[in-house]
N, CA, C and O of each residue as an XYZ file, in Angstrom:
428
protein
N       5.509     55.371    143.534
C       6.487     54.569    142.784
C       7.819     54.185    143.614
O       8.639     55.083    143.806
N       8.032     53.086    144.038
C       9.188     53.006    144.829
C      10.449     52.554    143.703
O      10.563     52.059    142.581
N      11.231     53.045    144.738
C      12.559     52.948    143.954
C      13.464     51.426    144.301
O      13.651     51.092    145.471
N      13.896     50.721    143.322
C      14.152     49.325    144.082
C      16.093     49.795    143.588
O      16.750     50.230    142.643
N      16.241     49.330    144.965
C      17.870     49.351    145.139
C      18.535     48.515    144.242
O      18.175     47.338    144.194
N      19.408     48.890    143.549
C      20.110     48.039    142.738
C      21.996     47.883    143.447
O      22.837     48.656    142.988
N      22.204     47.352    143.999
C      23.533     46.620    144.103
C      24.504     46.382    142.734
O      24.042     45.680    141.835
N      25.438     46.791    142.630
C      26.309     46.285    141.987
C      26.767     45.191    142.042
O      27.070     44.833    143.180
N      27.001     44.276    141.002
C      27.305     42.690    141.255
C      29.014     42.508    141.360
O      29.799     42.141    140.485
N      29.306     42.970    142.991
C      30.663     43.155    143.421
C      31.310     41.972    142.921
O      32.287     42.225    142.217
N      31.033     40.688    143.090
C      32.113     39.529    142.739
C      32.347     39.845    141.406
O      33.546     40.112    141.317
N      31.702     39.967    140.124
C      31.869     40.272    138.905
C      32.745     41.057    139.044
O      33.910     40.660    139.053
N      32.432     42.406    139.194
C      33.267     43.648    139.148
C      34.893     43.555    139.048
O      35.754     43.952    138.262
N      34.838     42.633    140.575
C      36.102     42.758    141.101
C      37.172     41.568    140.419
O      38.396     41.552    140.550
N      36.237     40.486    139.576
C      37.149     39.593    138.976
C      37.279     39.909    137.606
O      38.075     39.190    137.002
N      36.590     40.977    136.812
C      36.020     41.476    135.510
C      37.168     41.502    135.047
O      38.116     41.379    135.823
N      37.408     41.687    133.500
C      38.717     41.950    132.969
C      38.647     43.345    132.575
O      37.669     43.993    132.948
N      39.617     43.940    131.820
C      39.287     45.135    131.522
C      37.992     45.767    130.364
O      37.192     46.683    130.550
N      38.159     44.969    129.284
C      37.174     44.927    128.647
C      35.614     44.909    128.950
O      34.694     45.564    128.461
N      35.645     43.854    130.002
C      34.175     43.834    130.613
C      33.938     44.998    131.472
O      32.802     45.470    131.515
N      34.836     45.483    132.121
C      34.476     46.552    133.067
C      33.973     48.020    132.205
O      32.998     48.749    132.388
N      34.921     48.073    131.359
C      34.566     49.120    130.051
C      32.888     48.550    129.677
O      31.831     49.050    130.063
N      33.050     47.623    129.002
C      31.480     47.364    128.951
C      30.307     47.205    129.489
O      29.224     47.219    128.904
N      30.531     47.036    130.728
C      29.867     47.230    132.268
C      29.305     49.088    132.358
O      28.185     49.591    132.445
N      30.641     49.660    132.289
C      30.430     51.187    132.295
C      29.452     51.601    131.093
O      28.359     52.067    131.414
N      29.783     51.456    129.647
C      29.087     51.877    128.831
C      27.752     51.289    128.989
O      26.947     51.903    128.288
N      27.164     50.230    129.717
C      25.885     49.739    129.104
C      25.149     50.265    130.357
O      23.919     50.307    130.335
N      25.995     50.763    131.703
C      25.386     51.702    132.699
C      24.958     53.299    132.131
O      23.906     53.898    132.352
N      26.025     53.711    131.412
C      25.816     54.824    130.775
C      24.810     54.915    129.754
O      24.008     55.848    129.789
N      24.774     54.227    129.037
C      23.299     53.737    128.233
C      21.813     53.819    128.768
O      20.793     54.302    128.276
N      22.090     53.125    130.039
C      20.794     52.860    130.960
C      20.620     54.434    131.772
O      19.526     54.881    132.116
N      21.571     54.940    131.925
C      21.242     56.428    132.751
C      20.855     57.134    131.546
O      19.889     57.835    131.847
N      21.169     57.289    130.257
C      20.923     58.348    129.201
C      19.495     58.288    128.894
O      18.694     59.188    128.643
N      19.332     56.745    128.991
C      17.809     56.429    128.422
C      16.855     56.737    129.604
O      15.677     56.856    129.267
N      17.131     56.893    130.944
C      16.380     57.528    132.211
C      16.167     58.482    132.111
O      15.074     58.973    132.396
N      17.759     59.485    131.381
C      17.425     61.046    131.482
C      16.340     61.545    130.554
O      15.821     62.659    130.639
N      15.972     60.382    129.436
C      15.483     60.962    128.387
C      13.971     60.844    128.453
O      13.154     61.588    127.910
N      13.747     59.816    129.188
C      12.237     59.507    130.128
C      11.798     60.715    131.041
O      10.699     61.262    130.944
N      12.683     61.034    131.849
C      12.562     62.245    132.875
C      12.312     63.229    132.147
O      11.329     63.925    132.401
N      13.254     63.551    130.934
C      12.523     64.841    129.924
C      11.541     64.983    129.665
O      10.913     66.040    129.599
N      11.083     63.530    129.389
C       9.583     63.577    128.268
C       8.382     63.534    129.542
O       7.264     63.983    129.291
N       8.695     62.960    130.934
C       7.820     62.929    131.637
C       7.815     64.578    132.220
O       6.681     64.940    132.534
N       8.782     65.519    132.393
C       8.855     66.728    132.810
C       7.873     67.948    131.738
O       7.310     69.000    132.042
N       8.012     67.202    130.393
C       7.560     67.948    129.415
C       6.310     67.629    129.738
O       5.627     68.591    130.090
N       5.685     66.379    129.730
C       4.195     66.534    129.729
C       3.777     67.085    131.525
O       2.782     67.806    131.605
N       4.322     66.836    132.512
C       4.265     67.500    133.655
C       3.516     68.938    133.717
O       2.555     69.282    134.405
N       4.608     69.975    132.356
C       4.417     71.174    132.585
C       3.164     71.617    131.387
O       2.422     72.599    131.378
N       3.257     70.659    130.576
C       2.168     71.028    129.417
C       0.709     70.748    130.396
O      -0.176     71.603    130.360
N       0.532     69.448    131.293
C      -0.685     69.502    132.054
C      -0.748     70.631    132.994
O      -1.738     71.348    133.138
N       0.204     70.730    133.533
C       0.001     71.997    134.368
C      -0.505     73.299    133.968
O      -1.424     73.926    134.495
N       0.380     73.705    132.732
C      -0.228     74.738    132.317
C      -1.776     74.841    132.292
O      -2.550     75.605    132.868
N      -2.039     73.411    131.093
C      -3.781     73.705    131.086
C      -4.568     73.801    131.839
O      -5.676     74.299    131.638
N      -4.110     73.284    133.004
C      -4.600     73.074    134.303
C      -4.938     74.817    134.965
O      -5.927     75.266    135.544
N      -3.809     75.371    134.618
C      -3.611     76.922    135.220
C      -4.441     77.687    133.887
O      -4.758     78.836    134.197
N      -4.695     77.455    133.034
C      -5.796     78.178    131.957
C      -6.734     77.744    132.299
O      -7.500     78.706    132.360
N      -7.478     76.502    132.719
C      -8.615     76.426    133.142
C      -9.123     76.844    134.064
O     -10.326     76.849    134.327
N      -7.726     77.486    135.025
C      -8.380     78.161    136.738
C      -8.633     79.325    135.951
O      -9.777     79.667    135.651
N      -7.240     80.168    135.483
C      -7.872     81.259    134.888
C      -8.941     81.856    133.959
O      -9.302     83.024    133.813
N      -9.334     80.741    133.386
C     -10.916     80.556    132.553
C     -11.850     80.779    133.415
O     -12.900     81.378    133.179
N     -11.476     80.253    134.577
C     -12.510     80.129    135.411
C     -12.955     81.171    136.374
O     -14.085     81.279    136.849
N     -11.569     82.180    136.675
C     -11.422     83.239    137.415
C     -12.054     84.325    136.306
O     -12.692     85.311    136.673
N     -11.868     84.105    135.317
C     -12.603     85.332    134.494
C     -13.685     85.206    133.465
O     -14.213     85.997    132.683
N     -13.796     84.233    133.675
C     -15.341     83.606    133.018
C     -15.866     84.936    132.179
O     -15.715     85.176    130.982
N     -16.684     85.900    133.428
C     -17.641     87.126    133.682
C     -17.129     88.058    132.791
O     -17.913     88.944    132.451
N     -15.484     88.089    132.109
C     -14.966     88.924    131.196
C     -15.187     88.460    129.844
O     -15.351     89.119    128.817
N     -15.155     86.835    130.080
C     -15.040     86.413    128.641
C     -16.196     85.850    128.114
O     -16.038     85.178    127.095
N     -17.606     85.988    128.675
C     -18.529     85.466    127.916
C     -18.939     85.595    126.747
O     -19.545     84.671    126.205
N     -18.702     86.733    126.134
C     -18.728     87.119    124.908
C     -17.635     88.292    124.342
O     -17.617     89.410    124.857
N     -16.735     87.923    123.238
C     -15.638     88.386    123.315
C     -15.925     89.678    122.365
O     -14.981     90.426    122.114
N     -17.385     89.983    121.764
C     -17.707     90.701    121.045
C     -18.255     92.279    122.012
O     -18.329     93.456    121.658
N     -18.538     91.623    123.249
C     -19.203     93.224    124.375
C     -17.839     93.467    125.099
O     -17.750     94.380    125.920
N     -16.830     92.705    124.822
C     -15.197     93.457    125.463
C     -14.721     94.411    124.950
O     -14.273     94.126    123.840
N     -14.601     95.372    125.204
C     -13.871     96.836    124.463
C     -12.484     96.347    123.714
O     -11.840     95.616    124.466
N     -12.035     96.494    122.807
C     -10.783     96.362    122.473
C      -9.357     96.958    123.022
O      -8.193     96.808    122.648
N     -10.204     97.971    124.463
C      -8.773     98.801    124.569
C      -8.673     97.686    126.166
O      -7.682     97.709    126.896
N      -9.619     97.002    126.373
C      -9.325     96.282    127.362
C      -8.578     94.530    127.393
O      -8.956     93.442    126.960
N      -7.253     95.057    128.218
C      -6.661     93.770    127.891
C      -6.661     92.686    128.959
O      -6.476     92.978    130.140
N      -6.864     91.459    128.560
C      -7.040     90.138    129.804
C      -5.572     89.925    129.570
O      -5.109     89.771    128.440
N      -4.887     89.920    130.614
C      -3.705     89.546    130.793
C      -3.606     87.808    131.143
O      -4.133     87.260    132.111
N      -2.852     87.195    130.161
C      -2.688     85.714    130.651
C      -1.428     86.087    131.551
O      -0.702     87.072    131.422
N      -1.326     84.888    132.659
C      -0.170     85.204    133.259
C       1.100     84.767    132.839
O       1.367     83.648    132.399
N       2.004     85.885    133.029
C       3.448     85.979    132.573
C       4.521     84.741    132.775
O       5.211     84.014    132.060
N       4.334     84.874    133.727
C       5.498     83.359    134.539
C       4.558     82.163    134.950
O       3.495     82.317    135.552
N       5.125     80.845    134.515
C       4.344     80.334    134.930
C       5.503     79.251    135.579
O       6.312     79.010    134.682
N       5.889     78.445    136.962
C       6.802     77.562    137.091
C       8.010     78.022    136.934
O       8.883     77.311    136.437
N       8.187     78.975    137.236
C       9.611     79.602    137.481
C       9.938     80.548    136.422
O      11.135     80.779    136.250
N       9.125     81.105    135.718
C       9.637     81.784    134.895
C       9.406     81.469    133.465
O       9.710     82.174    132.503
N       8.816     80.290    133.462
C       8.771     79.905    131.679
C       7.485     79.527    131.060
O       7.205     78.334    131.178
N       6.621     80.281    130.416
C       5.252     79.395    130.387
C       5.990     78.326    129.409
O       7.124     78.272    128.933
N       4.546     77.293    129.305
C       4.894     75.841    129.023
C       4.642     75.888    127.608
O       4.607     77.114    127.503
N       4.426     75.436    126.361
C       4.390     75.308    125.327
C       3.178     75.240    124.564
O       3.243     75.532    123.370
N       1.713     74.785    125.240
C       0.561     75.138    125.005
C       0.220     76.434    125.363
O      -0.500     77.049    124.576
N       0.714     77.180    126.755
C       0.535     78.280    127.107
C       0.758     79.568    125.972
O       0.023     80.476    125.582
N       2.347     79.097    125.618
C       2.664     80.308    124.615
C       1.994     79.735    123.568
O       1.310     80.692    123.202
N       1.677     78.685    122.717
C       0.736     78.371    121.735
C      -0.235     79.448    121.967
O      -0.194     80.491    121.314
N      -1.052     79.238    122.821
C      -2.273     80.007    123.117
C      -2.229     81.759    122.894
O      -3.016     82.506    122.312
N      -1.017     82.014    123.589
C      -0.956     83.586    123.686
C      -0.553     84.042    121.790
O      -1.025     84.990    121.161
N       0.068     83.387    121.481
C       0.893     83.363    120.269
C      -1.138     83.890    119.247
O      -1.664     84.926    118.841
N      -1.437     82.706    119.295
C      -2.781     82.367    118.644
C      -3.987     83.842    118.963
O      -4.834     84.288    118.189
N      -3.660     84.279    120.291
C      -4.590     85.358    120.780
C      -4.170     86.751    120.295
O      -4.875     87.684    119.910
N      -2.939     86.659    120.405
C      -1.743     88.321    119.733
C      -2.117     88.287    118.206
O      -2.383     89.359    117.663
N      -2.162     86.831    117.303
C      -2.360     87.386    116.299
C      -3.661     87.149    115.903
O      -3.797     87.467    114.721
N      -4.671     86.724    116.400
C      -6.114     86.877    115.976
C      -6.289     88.559    116.611
O      -6.799     89.302    115.773
N      -5.952     89.217    117.905
C      -5.956     90.784    117.752
C      -5.171     91.389    116.682
O      -5.590     92.408    116.132
N      -4.204     90.915    116.382
C      -3.802     91.857    115.037
C      -4.302     91.826    114.342
O      -4.537     92.986    114.005
N      -4.850     91.012    113.586
C      -5.689     90.429    112.359
C      -6.657     91.274    111.972
O      -6.710     91.881    110.903
N      -7.688     91.309    113.168
C      -8.732     92.011    113.551
C      -8.883     93.411    113.915
O      -9.986     93.847    114.247
């Protein structure tokens, strides 16, 4: 995705009244806030997708252990990675761990 270069309208800004400059400033700040929100949404989606991919990789690497959960002794713990992307487990992985622990405790 190519970034488009935005040059401010210098002629307009030099000649604009105080009220017009304040309006221009507010519109730019609003646009910046909207972009920040979009970036946060994209970052959340990226983390979720990455967590799901990492879970799939973990399942591939531990498939032999997970063939039949009834064959695995209760004393054997299959650890999920504690850290993902700088120390935080994304939402999907946290929910999976919570469900996994809840089912272990209830059994």
